[in-house]
N, C-alpha and C positions, 0 to 999 in steps of 0.2 A: 504494500500500500504506500509505504514511504517512498520507494523507488519510483512509483507511478507519479507521485507528487513532484519528485525531483525532475522527472522527464517533462512534465507539464510546465514546470517553472523554467527549465532550460529552453524549451520551445518558445515560450512567451518572451523570454529574455532575448533570444536571437531575433525574433520578429521585431521587437522594439528597437534592437540594435541596428537591424537592417533598415528600418524606417528612418531612424536618425541619420544613418550614413547616406541614404538616398536624398534626404532633405538637404544635408550639408553639400553633397555633390552637386545637386541642382542649383543651390544658391551660389556656389563657387563658379560653376559653369556659366551661370547667368551673368555674374559680375564680370567674368573675363571676356564675354562677348562684346567686341568693340562695335560701335555704330559704324555704318558704311560711310565713306567719304562722299562729298558732292564734287563732281568733276565739272570743269569749265569755270567761267567767270561767275561772280556772285549773281545769284538769281537767274542763272542760265536755265532756260526751258526749251523743250522741243517745240519747233514752229508748227503751225497748222500745215496739213498736207492732204493731198487727195490723189490716190493711185488706184489701180485696178487689180483685183486679186485673180487667182486661178479659176474662179467661177465666173469671171466677167463682171463681178460686182464692184462698186465703188467703195473703197475703204478710206476713211478719213481719220483725223485725230479724235473725232467723236467716238469712234470704235474702241479707242484705247483709253478713254477717260476713266480714271479710277482703277486702271489695271496696271499690273506689273508686266513689262514685256522685254524680250530679248531681240536685238536687231543684228542683222548681218547684211553684207553686200556680196553678191556672187553672180555667175551667169551659168545657164544650164549646159552649155557646150564646153565649159571649162574642163580641161584634162589635168590641170595643175593642182592648186591647193583646194579648190572647191569640193571635190568629192570627199576629202578627208575632213574638211570643215563641216560639211553637212552630215557626215556620219557621226561626228562628235556632237553636233547640235541635235541630231535625232536622239542621241543618248540622253541629253538633257530634257528634251521634249517628252520622252517616255516617262521620266520621273514626275512630270506634272500633267500628263495626258488626262483630260477630263476635268481639270481644275479651271473653272471659268475666270479665275482671278489672274491667270498667267497666260500671256499671248507670245507668239513668235512671229517676227516680221522679217522675211527674207526678200530683199530688194534686188532686182536685176540691174546690172550695169550695162546690159546689152539689150535694151528694149526693142530694137529693130528685129532681133531674132527671137527674143523671148516674149512672144505674145501670151495672152491669157491661156490659150489652149496648149501652148508649148510648156508653160509653167504647170498646168494641170497634169500633163503627162509626167513631168519631172517629179511632181509632188507625190504621185502614186507609189513611187518606190519606197516612200517613207510611211505610206498609209496615213498621210497627214490630214487631220480634221480641218477642213477649210474654215471652220468657225473659230479655230484656235491657232492654227499655223497658216499665216497669210504669205503666199508667194506673190510679190507685187511687181507690176510693170507700169509704164506710163511715159510721160515726157522725160527725155534723157536729162535735160538741164535741171528739171525739178528734182529728179532722182539724185543727181550729183550735188545739187545745192543742199538737199536734205542731209546727205551724207556729211558734207563739210561743215555746214553751219548749225545743224541741229545735233547730229550724233558725233561730231568732232572726229570723224573718220578721215584719215589722210590717204593719199595715193600710195600704191605700192605695186611694183611689177609682179606679174603672174609668172610662176615658174614654168608654165606650159609654153611660154614664148609666144602666145597668141595675144596680139595687141588689139584691144577693142577701141581704145581712144588714147592718143598721146597725152591728153589732158588729165585723164583719170582712169585707172583700171579698177582695182579693188584692193581691199585690205583684209588681212587675216584675223582681225579682231571682232569679237562680239561685244555688243554694248548693252548694258542693263539699265533700264529706265524704270523709275518708281511710279507710284500712283499719281504723283504731282507733276509728272513730266520732267523730272530731274534725272540726270545721268549719275548713277551710283557705282558704276564699275565698268572696266574694259578688260577683256580676257582673250588670250591667244587661242584662237579656234583650232590650232593644230596640236595643242598640248593637253594631254589627258588630265594632268593635275589641275590645270586651269579650269577644266570642266567641273571638277569636284568643287573648286572654289566658287564657281558660278552657281552650282546647285545649292551650296550652302548659303550664298548671299541671297538667292531668291527666297529661301526659307526664312531668312532673317527679315526680309521685307514683308513676307506674308504674316509674320508674327507681330510686326509693328503696326500701329494704328495710324 
């Protein structure tokens, strides 16, 4: 009888100890979580935009209001960095698939070739939900201006050697935008560790009000 009481006491003790440890661990982890930085000049915000998605629908900044979203620039016929970038982006997408608070915006830098139907065909290899992952085309100058002045994406040569435009080709970075239209991070789309950081940062923004 006495041994039974001892066992019950020990079980209860370890339950209390485990609960105390988990509470401490959570509080320490929470304290160590640093807020994400704001990129760009003070009060930098994403400019209004209007592009066409893979369904032929008009997508504007109204569609992203109050949402967290990831941005990239690519082109469907790219044989250089784009396949690896979109493979990595798809891994991030899979982590948040079905979450209507997280969107993905893939802009083409070659709108002459990348029509809505071409982007639709391209998107199918990722089974991308057109309500969550937008493959966008439109006016070339507007696409490029949005890259430079909204998303702060700079030009970079493509390793495929295919030149779309001497003025601007595309960049290997993904951009994370918060619910207020502020840039909160840039990530090398070719590096797996950077994708883990991107996933973690999206989760931070989801938890913040």
